[in-house]
N, C-alpha and C positions, 0 to 999 in steps of 0.2 A: 196663085199656087204658093206653097210654102217655099218660096224660092227667092234668090238663088239658093240652091241646096248647099248647106255648109259641107265643106270637103272633109270634115273630121268624122271619126266614129268616137263618140263620147264613151269613156270607160267607166266613169262613176256617175250615177244618176240618183238623185234624191228627190222624191216627190214631196213638196212642202205641205205642211198643214194648210188649211184654207186661209192663207195670208190675206187675201182680198176681203174676206169677211171681217177682218180686224180694222179695216180702214175707216169705217164710219165712226168708231169710237176713238181711234188713234188720230184721225185727220190725215196724217201722212206717215209713211214709213220709208226712211232713207235706205237705199239698196246696200251701201257698204256696211251700214250698221246691221241690217238684216242678215247679210252674209256672214259677218263676224259672229253673230248670235248662233246661226246655224252651224258654222264650223266648230264652235266651242261645244255646242250641244251634241254634235255627232262625231266629235273627235276627228275633224278634217283639217287639213292645212290648205287655206285659201288666202292668197295675198292679193290685195287690190289697192294700188296707188291711184287708179283712175278707172273709168268705164268707157265703153263704146256702145252707144245705143244702136241697135240693129232693127231696121224696118224694111223687110223685103229687099235686102241688098244695099239699102242706104245706111251709111255708117257715120255716126257723129260722136267724136270724143268729148268726154265731159269729166269733171272732177268727181261727180256723184250723180245719182238720179234718185227720184223719189216717187213712190206710188202714192197717189193722192185720191181721197174720196171726192167725188163730184156730186153735188146735189142734183136731184132730178130736173128741176128748172124747166126751161122751155123745150128741152129735148123730149120730155114726157117719159123718160125712162131713167133708171139709175145707171150711173156710169162711174168709171175710175179713169184716172189719167196717169201718165208717166211723164214727169217733168225732168229734163236733163239740165244740170248745171254745166252748160257747154263751155268748151275752151274758147276764149275770145268773145267777141260781140255777137254770138250766135243765139238764136231763139229756137229751142227744140222742145216740143211737147206733143203728146198724142192722147186722144180721148177714146176709150173703149166702152162698148156696150156691156154693162155688168149683168144684163138679163141672160146672157149666154153662160153656159157652164164652162168655166175656165179652170185649168190646172197649171200650177207653176212648178218648175223643176230647177234644181241646181245641178249643173252639168260640169264635168271635169275631164281634162286630158292631162298628161304630164306638163303641157306647156301653158294651158289657159283654162279658166273656168268661166261659166256663164249662167245667168238666169234666163229661162225661156218660159213663155206662157202660151198655151195652146187651147183653143176652145173645142168643145165636142163637135160643133158644127164644121169647123175647118177640118178636123180629123175625118169626119164622116165624108165630106165632099172630096177631099184631096188624097187621103192616105189609107182609109179603111180597107180598100181592096188590096193594098200592098203590105200593110203592117197589122199584126193581130191586135196590138194595143197602142194607145197614145204614147206610152213610154217607149215602145219600140220605134215609133216614128220619130220621136224627139232624139233618141239615141243615134238615129241615122242622119241627124241634122235637118229634119223636116219640120222647121218652125219658122213662121214669118216674123215673129217679134221676139227680141231678146236683148239682154245687156251683157256684153262681154267684159270680163274683169281682167285688167292688165296691171303689171307691176314692173319695176326696175327699168332696164333699158328699153324693153318692149313698149312700156307706157311713154317714155320720153320720145321714142320714135313717132308714136301717134301724135303727140303734142307738136313736135317740130314740123311734121307734114302739114297739119291743119293750119298752123300759124304762118306758113309760107304762102297761103292762098287767101283769096277773098271769096271762097265758096262756102256755103253753109254746111257741106257734108262731102264725104267720099262716096263712091259707088263701087260695089263689088260686081264683077262680071260673073256669068254662069260658070266659067272655068275656075273661079276662085281668085283670079287676079283683081287688082284694085285700080280704078281710075281716080285721078285726083284733079277734078275741075279747078280752073284757076279763078273763076268768078261765079257769082250767083247766076248771072245770065247763062253762062255755059252749063251750069248744073241743071237749070230748068230746061234747057234745050235737050240735054241728055235724057231727062226723065219725060220729055215730050209733054210739057205742061207749062202753065203760067203760075205765079205764086198764088193768085186767087183761086184758080181751078184746082190747084194742088191741095189747098187747104179745104175748100168747101166740098170736094168730092172724096175727102179722106185719102188723098193721094191716088185716086183712081182704083181704090181697093174694092174688091168684090164684097158684097154685103155680108156674106157668110163669115168673113174675117172679123167682123165686129168692130172695125175701126170707124169711129164717128167723125173725128176731126184730126187734122195733122198740121203742125206748124214747123217748118224747117226753113229758116231764113237767117240772113246776116245783116246787121245794121250797117 
């Protein structure tokens, strides 16, 4: 599901031009650079000292993240990845099936902004009965994948929390509260997986989510 459902109602939503179509020529697009470009073009105020990658409730703080073109290769299908410049010795990246129809949105509340990407297939399976459009679903926090943009003391708090642990990521509960595992072992116990199973099964993601590979570890 597009879960855990974000507890916010997003107040400003901008559907991006087909940014993923630019990847083959660009190779990679850094998120902070992309957001700065969008903010300037649309007369928005968006501050980002760092990011937090969101994957179905898993949260990984990073200094930036990059959308990257992935060659077809052995997967037999075009793909794109999101690679996170994670805080500390963490390895965080995810590969997505580009053959699905994806839309990317810039979301804002007074406190935080985010990029979220949602496929037609996920919307059809998860949310079409409840929301008239994909944008309505995203506005209600119904997205499985995103990058939250943090600044100031809020960003420093994210960094301090993750540096105090040997875990690869945080975990958000259904009620919106956050669990902070102490070690990688504890993290994988909480997600009920092993590092190998977690990666090769795309983090136990349903196929309609379009997640092909997922790496969330700490050295």
